[in-house]
C-alpha positions in Angstrom: -4.5 -10.0 -16.3 -4.6 -8.8 -12.7 -4.6 -5.1 -12.2 -3.9 -3.1 -9.1 -4.7 0.6 -9.4 -3.5 3.0 -6.8 -4.9 6.5 -6.1 -4.8 9.1 -3.4 -1.3 10.3 -3.6 -0.3 14.0 -3.7 1.4 16.8 -1.9 0.8 17.2 1.8 2.4 19.3 4.5 4.3 17.7 7.3 1.9 16.5 10.0 -0.8 16.0 7.5 -2.7 12.9 6.4 -3.4 11.0 3.2 -5.4 7.9 2.4 -4.2 5.8 -0.5 -6.5 3.3 -2.2 -5.7 0.2 -4.2 -8.5 -1.2 -6.4 -7.9 -4.7 -7.4 -9.4 -6.5 -10.4 -9.4 -9.7 -8.5 -11.0 -10.9 -5.3 -8.5 -9.7 -2.7 -9.6 -12.4 -0.3 -8.2 -14.9 -2.8 -4.7 -13.4 -2.3 -2.4 -14.6 0.4 -1.8 -11.0 1.3 -2.1 -7.4 0.1 0.4 -4.8 0.9 1.8 -1.4 0.4 5.5 -0.7 -0.4 7.3 2.5 -1.0 10.4 3.6 -2.9 12.2 6.8 -2.5 14.5 8.1 -5.2 17.7 6.1 -5.2 16.5 3.7 -2.6 15.1 0.2 -2.6 11.4 -0.6 -2.5 10.5 -1.4 1.1 7.4 -2.8 2.8 5.2 -0.3 4.5 2.3 -2.4 5.6 0.5 -5.6 4.7 -2.7 -7.4 5.5 -3.2 -11.2 5.1 -6.2 -13.1 3.9 -7.2 -13.7 7.5 -6.8 -10.0 8.4 -3.5 -10.0 10.2 -1.6 -6.8 9.7 2.1 -6.1 9.6 3.9 -2.7 9.6 7.4 -1.5 9.1 8.7 -0.2 12.5 8.8 3.4 11.3 5.2 3.4 10.3 3.7 1.7 13.4 1.2 4.0 15.1 1.1 6.4 12.1 -0.1 4.3 9.2 -3.1 1.9 9.1 -3.8 -0.7 6.4 -7.4 -1.8 5.9 -9.6 -3.3 3.2 -13.1 -3.3 1.9 -13.7 -6.8 0.7 -16.9 -6.0 -1.2 -15.0 -3.4 -3.2 -11.8 -5.4 -3.5 -10.0 -2.3 -2.3 -7.1 -1.9 0.1 -6.4 1.3 1.9 -3.4 2.9 3.6 -4.3 5.7 6.0 -1.2 7.7 6.6 -1.2 10.2 9.5 1.5 12.5 11.0 3.3 12.4 7.7 7.0 13.4 7.6 9.2 14.6 4.8 11.0 11.2 4.9 7.7 9.5 3.9 8.1 11.1 0.5 8.2 8.3 -2.0 6.3 6.4 -4.7 3.8 4.1 -3.0 3.0 0.8 -4.6 0.2 -1.7 -4.0 1.2 -5.3 -3.9 -0.7 -8.5 -4.1 0.7 -11.9 -3.2 -1.1 -14.7 -5.1 -1.6 -18.1 -3.6 1.0 -20.6 -4.6 -1.5 -22.6 -6.6 -1.7 -19.8 -9.1 1.9 -20.2 -9.9 2.3 -16.5 -10.5 4.6 -13.8 -9.3 3.5 -11.0 -7.1 1.2 -8.3 -8.6 2.1 -4.7 -8.6 0.4 -1.4 -9.3 1.9 1.4 -11.2 2.4 3.5 -8.0 1.2 6.8 -6.6 3.5 9.6 -5.6 3.4 11.0 -2.1 5.3 14.2 -1.4 5.5 15.6 2.1 6.8 19.1 2.1 6.0 22.5 3.4 
């Protein structure tokens, strides 16, 4: 059973920063990609940022320049550094793992961590 455990969410003022962590129970370099998604109340879950096995990164347009995805391979942990936070960044943030096709498994998801940006 693959587990992804997020941490680091909380309440922050506009303009502030948070770093989310996602600890995986598998070797993250075995995954095709690891990513962060977010879901605000009443909205769909959208990609925030992703990092592939080879280290390529991809960001949603609204997060470019403010958010940075990174990983610590030795700790099997993926991070999301979020700077210049805005109220519209308020959402539940979910860690995602895309397994290789050979595993014949669907994507893995964490339970989510809540981020609230408010003064």
